CHARMM-style PDB file with segment names, atoms N, HN, CA, C and O in Angstrom:
ATOM      1  N   MET     1      52.773 112.492  99.099  1.00  0.00      PROA
ATOM      2  CA  MET     1      52.596 111.090  99.438  1.00  0.00      PROA
ATOM      3  C   MET     1      51.783 111.010 100.728  1.00  0.00      PROA
ATOM      4  O   MET     1      52.073 111.702 101.703  1.00  0.00      PROA
ATOM      5  N   GLU     2      50.779 110.170 100.715  1.00  0.00      PROA
ATOM      6  HN  GLU     2      50.543 109.608  99.922  1.00  0.00      PROA
ATOM      7  CA  GLU     2      49.886 110.046 101.869  1.00  0.00      PROA
ATOM      8  C   GLU     2      50.107 108.690 102.547  1.00  0.00      PROA
ATOM      9  O   GLU     2      50.027 107.644 101.903  1.00  0.00      PROA
ATOM     10  N   PHE     3      50.387 108.724 103.864  1.00  0.00      PROA
ATOM     11  HN  PHE     3      50.452 109.574 104.387  1.00  0.00      PROA
ATOM     12  CA  PHE     3      50.575 107.505 104.643  1.00  0.00      PROA
ATOM     13  C   PHE     3      49.331 107.238 105.481  1.00  0.00      PROA
ATOM     14  O   PHE     3      48.678 108.172 105.946  1.00  0.00      PROA
ATOM     15  N   LYS     4      49.001 105.955 105.675  1.00  0.00      PROA
ATOM     16  HN  LYS     4      49.532 105.196 105.298  1.00  0.00      PROA
ATOM     17  CA  LYS     4      47.826 105.592 106.464  1.00  0.00      PROA
ATOM     18  C   LYS     4      48.166 105.393 107.936  1.00  0.00      PROA
ATOM     19  O   LYS     4      47.291 105.498 108.795  1.00  0.00      PROA
ATOM     20  N   SER     5      49.434 105.107 108.231  1.00  0.00      PROA
ATOM     21  HN  SER     5      50.145 105.022 107.534  1.00  0.00      PROA
ATOM     22  CA  SER     5      49.856 104.865 109.613  1.00  0.00      PROA
ATOM     23  C   SER     5      49.899 106.174 110.395  1.00  0.00      PROA
ATOM     24  O   SER     5      50.019 107.252 109.814  1.00  0.00      PROA
ATOM     25  N   PRO     6      49.800 106.068 111.721  1.00  0.00      PROA
ATOM     26  CA  PRO     6      49.884 107.274 112.559  1.00  0.00      PROA
ATOM     27  C   PRO     6      51.251 107.959 112.402  1.00  0.00      PROA
ATOM     28  O   PRO     6      52.272 107.304 112.193  1.00  0.00      PROA
ATOM     29  N   THR     7      51.239 109.266 112.507  1.00  0.00      PROA
ATOM     30  HN  THR     7      50.409 109.798 112.677  1.00  0.00      PROA
ATOM     31  CA  THR     7      52.451 110.061 112.324  1.00  0.00      PROA
ATOM     32  C   THR     7      53.545 109.678 113.320  1.00  0.00      PROA
ATOM     33  O   THR     7      54.724 109.643 112.965  1.00  0.00      PROA
ATOM     34  N   SER     8      53.161 109.391 114.561  1.00  0.00      PROA
ATOM     35  HN  SER     8      52.203 109.420 114.849  1.00  0.00      PROA
ATOM     36  CA  SER     8      54.171 109.056 115.573  1.00  0.00      PROA
ATOM     37  C   SER     8      54.876 107.751 115.208  1.00  0.00      PROA
ATOM     38  O   SER     8      56.088 107.633 115.389  1.00  0.00      PROA
ATOM     39  N   ARG     9      54.131 106.772 114.697  1.00  0.00      PROA
ATOM     40  HN  ARG     9      53.146 106.867 114.550  1.00  0.00      PROA
ATOM     41  CA  ARG     9      54.739 105.489 114.288  1.00  0.00      PROA
ATOM     42  C   ARG     9      55.660 105.702 113.092  1.00  0.00      PROA
ATOM     43  O   ARG     9      56.762 105.154 113.041  1.00  0.00      PROA
ATOM     44  N   LEU    10      55.206 106.494 112.138  1.00  0.00      PROA
ATOM     45  HN  LEU    10      54.311 106.939 112.179  1.00  0.00      PROA
ATOM     46  CA  LEU    10      56.039 106.771 110.966  1.00  0.00      PROA
ATOM     47  C   LEU    10      57.328 107.477 111.367  1.00  0.00      PROA
ATOM     48  O   LEU    10      58.404 107.151 110.865  1.00  0.00      PROA
ATOM     49  N   ALA    11      57.216 108.441 112.270  1.00  0.00      PROA
ATOM     50  HN  ALA    11      56.343 108.705 112.677  1.00  0.00      PROA
ATOM     51  CA  ALA    11      58.397 109.178 112.711  1.00  0.00      PROA
ATOM     52  C   ALA    11      59.405 108.238 113.360  1.00  0.00      PROA
ATOM     53  O   ALA    11      60.606 108.335 113.112  1.00  0.00      PROA
ATOM     54  N   ARG    12      58.902 107.321 114.200  1.00  0.00      PROA
ATOM     55  HN  ARG    12      57.925 107.243 114.402  1.00  0.00      PROA
ATOM     56  CA  ARG    12      59.791 106.364 114.860  1.00  0.00      PROA
ATOM     57  C   ARG    12      60.447 105.440 113.830  1.00  0.00      PROA
ATOM     58  O   ARG    12      61.651 105.194 113.896  1.00  0.00      PROA
ATOM     59  N   LEU    13      59.668 104.933 112.889  1.00  0.00      PROA
ATOM     60  HN  LEU    13      58.689 105.133 112.835  1.00  0.00      PROA
ATOM     61  CA  LEU    13      60.220 104.040 111.862  1.00  0.00      PROA
ATOM     62  C   LEU    13      61.258 104.749 110.990  1.00  0.00      PROA
ATOM     63  O   LEU    13      62.304 104.182 110.673  1.00  0.00      PROA
ATOM     64  N   PHE    14      60.961 105.995 110.605  1.00  0.00      PROA
ATOM     65  HN  PHE    14      60.111 106.456 110.863  1.00  0.00      PROA
ATOM     66  CA  PHE    14      61.919 106.750 109.794  1.00  0.00      PROA
ATOM     67  C   PHE    14      63.197 107.028 110.579  1.00  0.00      PROA
ATOM     68  O   PHE    14      64.296 106.960 110.029  1.00  0.00      PROA
ATOM     69  N   ARG    15      63.048 107.341 111.870  1.00  0.00      PROA
ATOM     70  HN  ARG    15      62.155 107.396 112.317  1.00  0.00      PROA
ATOM     71  CA  ARG    15      64.214 107.621 112.708  1.00  0.00      PROA
ATOM     72  C   ARG    15      65.078 106.364 112.859  1.00  0.00      PROA
ATOM     73  O   ARG    15      66.304 106.434 112.767  1.00  0.00      PROA
ATOM     74  N   VAL    16      64.435 105.218 113.089  1.00  0.00      PROA
ATOM     75  HN  VAL    16      63.439 105.161 113.163  1.00  0.00      PROA
ATOM     76  CA  VAL    16      65.172 103.955 113.219  1.00  0.00      PROA
ATOM     77  C   VAL    16      65.881 103.635 111.911  1.00  0.00      PROA
ATOM     78  O   VAL    16      67.042 103.225 111.918  1.00  0.00      PROA
ATOM     79  N   GLY    17      65.194 103.819 110.792  1.00  0.00      PROA
ATOM     80  HN  GLY    17      64.251 104.152 110.787  1.00  0.00      PROA
ATOM     81  CA  GLY    17      65.805 103.567 109.487  1.00  0.00      PROA
ATOM     82  C   GLY    17      67.003 104.467 109.247  1.00  0.00      PROA
ATOM     83  O   GLY    17      68.035 104.013 108.752  1.00  0.00      PROA
ATOM     84  N   ARG    18      66.871 105.746 109.598  1.00  0.00      PROA
ATOM     85  HN  ARG    18      66.033 106.115 110.001  1.00  0.00      PROA
ATOM     86  CA  ARG    18      67.981 106.684 109.443  1.00  0.00      PROA
ATOM     87  C   ARG    18      69.156 106.299 110.334  1.00  0.00      PROA
ATOM     88  O   ARG    18      70.307 106.332 109.900  1.00  0.00      PROA
ATOM     89  N   ASP    19      68.867 105.938 111.569  1.00  0.00      PROA
ATOM     90  HN  ASP    19      67.932 105.911 111.922  1.00  0.00      PROA
ATOM     91  CA  ASP    19      69.932 105.559 112.495  1.00  0.00      PROA
ATOM     92  C   ASP    19      70.663 104.309 112.015  1.00  0.00      PROA
ATOM     93  O   ASP    19      71.888 104.229 112.103  1.00  0.00      PROA
ATOM     94  N   ASN    20      69.902 103.325 111.501  1.00  0.00      PROA
ATOM     95  HN  ASN    20      68.906 103.391 111.429  1.00  0.00      PROA
ATOM     96  CA  ASN    20      70.535 102.113 110.966  1.00  0.00      PROA
ATOM     97  C   ASN    20      71.417 102.447 109.771  1.00  0.00      PROA
ATOM     98  O   ASN    20      72.519 101.916 109.635  1.00  0.00      PROA
ATOM     99  N   TRP    21      70.925 103.331 108.907  1.00  0.00      PROA
ATOM    100  HN  TRP    21      70.030 103.763 109.017  1.00  0.00      PROA
ATOM    101  CA  TRP    21      71.702 103.733 107.737  1.00  0.00      PROA
ATOM    102  C   TRP    21      72.995 104.432 108.155  1.00  0.00      PROA
ATOM    103  O   TRP    21      74.065 104.165 107.607  1.00  0.00      PROA
ATOM    104  N   LYS    22      72.880 105.323 109.125  1.00  0.00      PROA
ATOM    105  HN  LYS    22      72.011 105.540 109.570  1.00  0.00      PROA
ATOM    106  CA  LYS    22      74.064 106.041 109.597  1.00  0.00      PROA
ATOM    107  C   LYS    22      75.087 105.077 110.204  1.00  0.00      PROA
ATOM    108  O   LYS    22      76.289 105.217 109.980  1.00  0.00      PROA
ATOM    109  N   GLN    23      74.603 104.107 110.967  1.00  0.00      PROA
ATOM    110  HN  GLN    23      73.627 103.993 111.149  1.00  0.00      PROA
ATOM    111  CA  GLN    23      75.497 103.137 111.602  1.00  0.00      PROA
ATOM    112  C   GLN    23      76.235 102.322 110.544  1.00  0.00      PROA
ATOM    113  O   GLN    23      77.447 102.127 110.639  1.00  0.00      PROA
ATOM    114  N   ARG    24      75.507 101.850 109.540  1.00  0.00      PROA
ATOM    115  HN  ARG    24      74.523 102.009 109.463  1.00  0.00      PROA
ATOM    116  CA  ARG    24      76.147 101.088 108.458  1.00  0.00      PROA
ATOM    117  C   ARG    24      77.162 101.936 107.710  1.00  0.00      PROA
ATOM    118  O   ARG    24      78.237 101.451 107.357  1.00  0.00      PROA
ATOM    119  N   ALA    25      76.829 103.198 107.464  1.00  0.00      PROA
ATOM    120  HN  ALA    25      75.956 103.592 107.750  1.00  0.00      PROA
ATOM    121  CA  ALA    25      77.749 104.093 106.760  1.00  0.00      PROA
ATOM    122  C   ALA    25      79.021 104.307 107.580  1.00  0.00      PROA
ATOM    123  O   ALA    25      80.119 104.309 107.022  1.00  0.00      PROA
ATOM    124  N   LEU    26      78.887 104.489 108.895  1.00  0.00      PROA
ATOM    125  HN  LEU    26      77.996 104.488 109.348  1.00  0.00      PROA
ATOM    126  CA  LEU    26      80.055 104.668 109.758  1.00  0.00      PROA
ATOM    127  C   LEU    26      80.949 103.428 109.751  1.00  0.00      PROA
ATOM    128  O   LEU    26      82.173 103.540 109.687  1.00  0.00      PROA
ATOM    129  N   GLU    27      80.329 102.246 109.816  1.00  0.00      PROA
ATOM    130  HN  GLU    27      79.334 102.155 109.867  1.00  0.00      PROA
ATOM    131  CA  GLU    27      81.101 101.001 109.803  1.00  0.00      PROA
ATOM    132  C   GLU    27      81.851 100.844 108.482  1.00  0.00      PROA
ATOM    133  O   GLU    27      82.998 100.398 108.465  1.00  0.00      PROA
ATOM    134  N   LYS    28      81.205 101.207 107.384  1.00  0.00      PROA
ATOM    135  HN  LYS    28      80.273 101.569 107.398  1.00  0.00      PROA
ATOM    136  CA  LYS    28      81.866 101.122 106.076  1.00  0.00      PROA
ATOM    137  C   LYS    28      83.031 102.099 105.995  1.00  0.00      PROA
ATOM    138  O   LYS    28      84.081 101.767 105.446  1.00  0.00      PROA
ATOM    139  N   GLN    29      82.853 103.301 106.537  1.00  0.00      PROA
ATOM    140  HN  GLN    29      82.000 103.571 106.983  1.00  0.00      PROA
ATOM    141  CA  GLN    29      83.939 104.282 106.542  1.00  0.00      PROA
ATOM    142  C   GLN    29      85.123 103.779 107.352  1.00  0.00      PROA
ATOM    143  O   GLN    29      86.271 103.927 106.931  1.00  0.00      PROA
ATOM    144  N   LYS    30      84.855 103.183 108.512  1.00  0.00      PROA
ATOM    145  HN  LYS    30      83.923 103.062 108.854  1.00  0.00      PROA
ATOM    146  CA  LYS    30      85.936 102.659 109.351  1.00  0.00      PROA
ATOM    147  C   LYS    30      86.675 101.531 108.644  1.00  0.00      PROA
ATOM    148  O   LYS    30      87.903 101.464 108.685  1.00  0.00      PROA
ATOM    149  N   LYS    31      85.921 100.641 107.992  1.00  0.00      PROA
ATOM    150  HN  LYS    31      84.923 100.695 107.959  1.00  0.00      PROA
ATOM    151  CA  LYS    31      86.537  99.525 107.280  1.00  0.00      PROA
ATOM    152  C   LYS    31      87.368 100.036 106.111  1.00  0.00      PROA
ATOM    153  O   LYS    31      88.474  99.551 105.872  1.00  0.00      PROA
ATOM    154  N   LEU    32      86.835 101.020 105.380  1.00  0.00      PROA
ATOM    155  HN  LEU    32      85.936 101.414 105.575  1.00  0.00      PROA
ATOM    156  CA  LEU    32      87.572 101.598 104.261  1.00  0.00      PROA
ATOM    157  C   LEU    32      88.867 102.237 104.745  1.00  0.00      PROA
ATOM    158  O   LEU    32      89.918 102.047 104.133  1.00  0.00      PROA
ATOM    159  N   ARG    33      88.801 102.984 105.826  1.00  0.00      PROA
ATOM    160  HN  ARG    33      87.947 103.138 106.323  1.00  0.00      PROA
ATOM    161  CA  ARG    33      89.997 103.643 106.374  1.00  0.00      PROA
ATOM    162  C   ARG    33      91.035 102.597 106.797  1.00  0.00      PROA
ATOM    163  O   ARG    33      92.227 102.762 106.539  1.00  0.00      PROA
ATOM    164  N   ALA    34      90.576 101.521 107.448  1.00  0.00      PROA
ATOM    165  HN  ALA    34      89.608 101.387 107.658  1.00  0.00      PROA
ATOM    166  CA  ALA    34      91.498 100.469 107.872  1.00  0.00      PROA
ATOM    167  C   ALA    34      92.162  99.816 106.663  1.00  0.00      PROA
ATOM    168  O   ALA    34      93.358  99.526 106.691  1.00  0.00      PROA
ATOM    169  N   LEU    35      91.393  99.584 105.608  1.00  0.00      PROA
ATOM    170  HN  LEU    35      90.422  99.820 105.585  1.00  0.00      PROA
ATOM    171  CA  LEU    35      91.966  98.982 104.400  1.00  0.00      PROA
ATOM    172  C   LEU    35      92.944  99.923 103.706  1.00  0.00      PROA
ATOM    173  O   LEU    35      93.962  99.476 103.177  1.00  0.00      PROA
ATOM    174  N   GLU    36      92.644 101.226 103.704  1.00  0.00      PROA
ATOM    175  HN  GLU    36      91.817 101.589 104.134  1.00  0.00      PROA
ATOM    176  CA  GLU    36      93.574 102.200 103.119  1.00  0.00      PROA
ATOM    177  C   GLU    36      94.901 102.194 103.873  1.00  0.00      PROA
ATOM    178  O   GLU    36      95.967 102.249 103.261  1.00  0.00      PROA
ATOM    179  N   ILE    37      94.834 102.129 105.197  1.00  0.00      PROA
ATOM    180  HN  ILE    37      93.968 102.085 105.694  1.00  0.00      PROA
ATOM    181  CA  ILE    37      96.047 102.093 106.011  1.00  0.00      PROA
ATOM    182  C   ILE    37      96.826 100.812 105.737  1.00  0.00      PROA
ATOM    183  O   ILE    37      98.052 100.837 105.632  1.00  0.00      PROA
ATOM    184  N   LYS    38      96.116  99.693 105.622  1.00  0.00      PROA
ATOM    185  HN  LYS    38      95.119  99.673 105.707  1.00  0.00      PROA
ATOM    186  CA  LYS    38      96.771  98.416 105.356  1.00  0.00      PROA
ATOM    187  C   LYS    38      97.480  98.444 104.006  1.00  0.00      PROA
ATOM    188  O   LYS    38      98.619  97.992 103.892  1.00  0.00      PROA
ATOM    189  N   VAL    39      96.814  98.969 102.991  1.00  0.00      PROA
ATOM    190  HN  VAL    39      95.889  99.336 103.084  1.00  0.00      PROA
ATOM    191  CA  VAL    39      97.424  99.068 101.660  1.00  0.00      PROA
ATOM    192  C   VAL    39      98.657  99.967 101.711  1.00  0.00      PROA
ATOM    193  O   VAL    39      99.684  99.656 101.107  1.00  0.00      PROA
ATOM    194  N   ARG    40      98.553 101.068 102.423  1.00  0.00      PROA
ATOM    195  HN  ARG    40      97.719 101.321 102.914  1.00  0.00      PROA
ATOM    196  CA  ARG    40      99.690 101.979 102.544  1.00  0.00      PROA
ATOM    197  C   ARG    40     100.878 101.276 103.185  1.00  0.00      PROA
ATOM    198  O   ARG    40     102.005 101.371 102.701  1.00  0.00      PROA
ATOM    199  N   ASP    41     100.615 100.571 104.277  1.00  0.00      PROA
ATOM    200  HN  ASP    41      99.699 100.493 104.671  1.00  0.00      PROA
ATOM    201  CA  ASP    41     101.690  99.878 104.991  1.00  0.00      PROA
ATOM    202  C   ASP    41     102.286  98.756 104.161  1.00  0.00      PROA
ATOM    203  O   ASP    41     103.505  98.583 104.136  1.00  0.00      PROA
ATOM    204  N   LEU    42     101.439  97.989 103.479  1.00  0.00      PROA
ATOM    205  HN  LEU    42     100.450  98.129 103.500  1.00  0.00      PROA
ATOM    206  CA  LEU    42     101.944  96.890 102.658  1.00  0.00      PROA
ATOM    207  C   LEU    42     102.738  97.407 101.463  1.00  0.00      PROA
ATOM    208  O   LEU    42     103.728  96.796 101.061  1.00  0.00      PROA
ATOM    209  N   SER    43     102.308  98.522 100.900  1.00  0.00      PROA
ATOM    210  HN  SER    43     101.504  99.019 101.226  1.00  0.00      PROA
ATOM    211  CA  SER    43     103.044  99.113  99.781  1.00  0.00      PROA
ATOM    212  C   SER    43     104.432  99.569 100.231  1.00  0.00      PROA
ATOM    213  O   SER    43     105.424  99.360  99.532  1.00  0.00      PROA
ATOM    214  N   ALA    44     104.486 100.188 101.395  1.00  0.00      PROA
ATOM    215  HN  ALA    44     103.681 100.358 101.963  1.00  0.00      PROA
ATOM    216  CA  ALA    44     105.776 100.642 101.923  1.00  0.00      PROA
ATOM    217  C   ALA    44     106.682  99.447 102.207  1.00  0.00      PROA
ATOM    218  O   ALA    44     107.877  99.487 101.914  1.00  0.00      PROA
ATOM    219  N   SER    45     106.117  98.391 102.774  1.00  0.00      PROA
ATOM    220  HN  SER    45     105.146  98.359 103.013  1.00  0.00      PROA
ATOM    221  CA  SER    45     106.890  97.189 103.077  1.00  0.00      PROA
ATOM    222  C   SER    45     107.404  96.552 101.793  1.00  0.00      PROA
ATOM    223  O   SER    45     108.558  96.131 101.714  1.00  0.00      PROA
ATOM    224  N   ARG    46     106.544  96.488 100.798  1.00  0.00      PROA
ATOM    225  HN  ARG    46     105.607  96.830 100.862  1.00  0.00      PROA
ATOM    226  CA  ARG    46     106.950  95.892  99.525  1.00  0.00      PROA
ATOM    227  C   ARG    46     108.080  96.684  98.885  1.00  0.00      PROA
ATOM    228  O   ARG    46     109.032  96.101  98.366  1.00  0.00      PROA
ATOM    229  N   GLU    47     107.982  97.993  98.917  1.00  0.00      PROA
ATOM    230  HN  GLU    47     107.209  98.467  99.338  1.00  0.00      PROA
ATOM    231  CA  GLU    47     109.044  98.841  98.366  1.00  0.00      PROA
ATOM    232  C   GLU    47     110.360  98.632  99.120  1.00  0.00      PROA
ATOM    233  O   GLU    47     111.428  98.570  98.512  1.00  0.00      PROA
ATOM    234  N   TYR    48     110.275  98.525 100.447  1.00  0.00      PROA
ATOM    235  HN  TYR    48     109.407  98.576 100.941  1.00  0.00      PROA
ATOM    236  CA  TYR    48     111.466  98.313 101.258  1.00  0.00      PROA
ATOM    237  C   TYR    48     112.154  97.010 100.861  1.00  0.00      PROA
ATOM    238  O   TYR    48     113.357  96.987 100.598  1.00  0.00      PROA
ATOM    239  N   TRP    49     111.372  95.919 100.822  1.00  0.00      PROA
ATOM    240  HN  TRP    49     110.395  95.938 101.036  1.00  0.00      PROA
ATOM    241  CA  TRP    49     111.974  94.621 100.514  1.00  0.00      PROA
ATOM    242  C   TRP    49     112.431  94.542  99.068  1.00  0.00      PROA
ATOM    243  O   TRP    49     113.415  93.867  98.767  1.00  0.00      PROA
ATOM    244  N   LYS    50     111.740  95.214  98.182  1.00  0.00      PROA
ATOM    245  HN  LYS    50     110.940  95.762  98.427  1.00  0.00      PROA
ATOM    246  CA  LYS    50     112.144  95.237  96.775  1.00  0.00      PROA
ATOM    247  C   LYS    50     113.486  95.948  96.630  1.00  0.00      PROA
ATOM    248  O   LYS    50     114.377  95.458  95.937  1.00  0.00      PROA
ATOM    249  N   SER    51     113.631  97.096  97.277  1.00  0.00      PROA
ATOM    250  HN  SER    51     112.906  97.494  97.839  1.00  0.00      PROA
ATOM    251  CA  SER    51     114.893  97.833  97.184  1.00  0.00      PROA
ATOM    252  C   SER    51     116.020  97.053  97.849  1.00  0.00      PROA
ATOM    253  O   SER    51     117.160  97.085  97.385  1.00  0.00      PROA
ATOM    254  N   ARG    52     115.707  96.363  98.919  1.00  0.00      PROA
ATOM    255  HN  ARG    52     114.781  96.336  99.296  1.00  0.00      PROA
ATOM    256  CA  ARG    52     116.719  95.558  99.602  1.00  0.00      PROA
ATOM    257  C   ARG    52     117.181  94.395  98.714  1.00  0.00      PROA
ATOM    258  O   ARG    52     118.374  94.105  98.630  1.00  0.00      PROA
ATOM    259  N   ALA    53     116.235  93.742  98.064  1.00  0.00      PROA
ATOM    260  HN  ALA    53     115.265  93.977  98.132  1.00  0.00      PROA
ATOM    261  CA  ALA    53     116.581  92.634  97.179  1.00  0.00      PROA
ATOM    262  C   ALA    53     117.393  93.124  95.982  1.00  0.00      PROA
ATOM    263  O   ALA    53     118.353  92.470  95.575  1.00  0.00      PROA
ATOM    264  N   ILE    54     117.019  94.253  95.426  1.00  0.00      PROA
ATOM    265  HN  ILE    54     116.239  94.784  95.756  1.00  0.00      PROA
ATOM    266  CA  ILE    54     117.759  94.805  94.279  1.00  0.00      PROA
ATOM    267  C   ILE    54     119.166  95.172  94.689  1.00  0.00      PROA
ATOM    268  O   ILE    54     120.114  94.923  93.945  1.00  0.00      PROA
ATOM    269  N   SER    55     119.317  95.767  95.873  1.00  0.00      PROA
ATOM    270  HN  SER    55     118.547  95.969  96.478  1.00  0.00      PROA
ATOM    271  CA  SER    55     120.654  96.165  96.306  1.00  0.00      PROA
ATOM    272  C   SER    55     121.523  94.921  96.550  1.00  0.00      PROA
ATOM    273  O   SER    55     122.725  94.953  96.287  1.00  0.00      PROA
ATOM    274  N   LEU    56     120.935  93.840  97.043  1.00  0.00      PROA
ATOM    275  HN  LEU    56     119.958  93.814  97.257  1.00  0.00      PROA
ATOM    276  CA  LEU    56     121.699  92.610  97.244  1.00  0.00      PROA
ATOM    277  C   LEU    56     122.092  91.972  95.915  1.00  0.00      PROA
ATOM    278  O   LEU    56     123.177  91.405  95.791  1.00  0.00      PROA
ATOM    279  N   LEU    57     121.220  92.066  94.937  1.00  0.00      PROA
ATOM    280  HN  LEU    57     120.338  92.527  95.038  1.00  0.00      PROA
ATOM    281  CA  LEU    57     121.537  91.532  93.603  1.00  0.00      PROA
ATOM    282  C   LEU    57     122.641  92.347  92.937  1.00  0.00      PROA
ATOM    283  O   LEU    57     123.480  91.802  92.220  1.00  0.00      PROA
ATOM    284  N   ASN    58     122.633  93.639  93.177  1.00  0.00      PROA
ATOM    285  HN  ASN    58     121.951  94.082  93.759  1.00  0.00      PROA
ATOM    286  CA  ASN    58     123.654  94.511  92.561  1.00  0.00      PROA
ATOM    287  C   ASN    58     125.023  94.318  93.196  1.00  0.00      PROA
ATOM    288  O   ASN    58     126.034  94.607  92.557  1.00  0.00      PROA
ATOM    289  N   LYS    59     125.085  93.834  94.448  1.00  0.00      PROA
ATOM    290  HN  LYS    59     124.263  93.599  94.967  1.00  0.00      PROA
ATOM    291  CA  LYS    59     126.367  93.612  95.115  1.00  0.00      PROA
ATOM    292  C   LYS    59     127.094  92.402  94.551  1.00  0.00      PROA
ATOM    293  O   LYS    59     128.320  92.315  94.627  1.00  0.00      PROA
ATOM    294  N   GLU    60     126.337  91.471  93.985  1.00  0.00      PROA
ATOM    295  HN  GLU    60     125.342  91.542  93.924  1.00  0.00      PROA
ATOM    296  CA  GLU    60     126.956  90.241  93.459  1.00  0.00      PROA
ATOM    297  C   GLU    60     127.679  90.463  92.192  1.00  0.00      PROA
ATOM    298  OT1 GLU    60     128.247  89.525  91.633  1.00  0.00      PROA
TER     299      GLU     60
END
């Protein structure tokens, strides 16, 4: 592939594009990790309250 722009400009543009891509990927990873933790915590909470409700129903 042949580019008409100067090599130094292309290198800078490619570097900026790569850095932007890396930043977006890192932000997505952080958001995914936060959501995984939230799901884990909510699942544990739901199980706790479900078992508590069942045990109260069984006492009656």
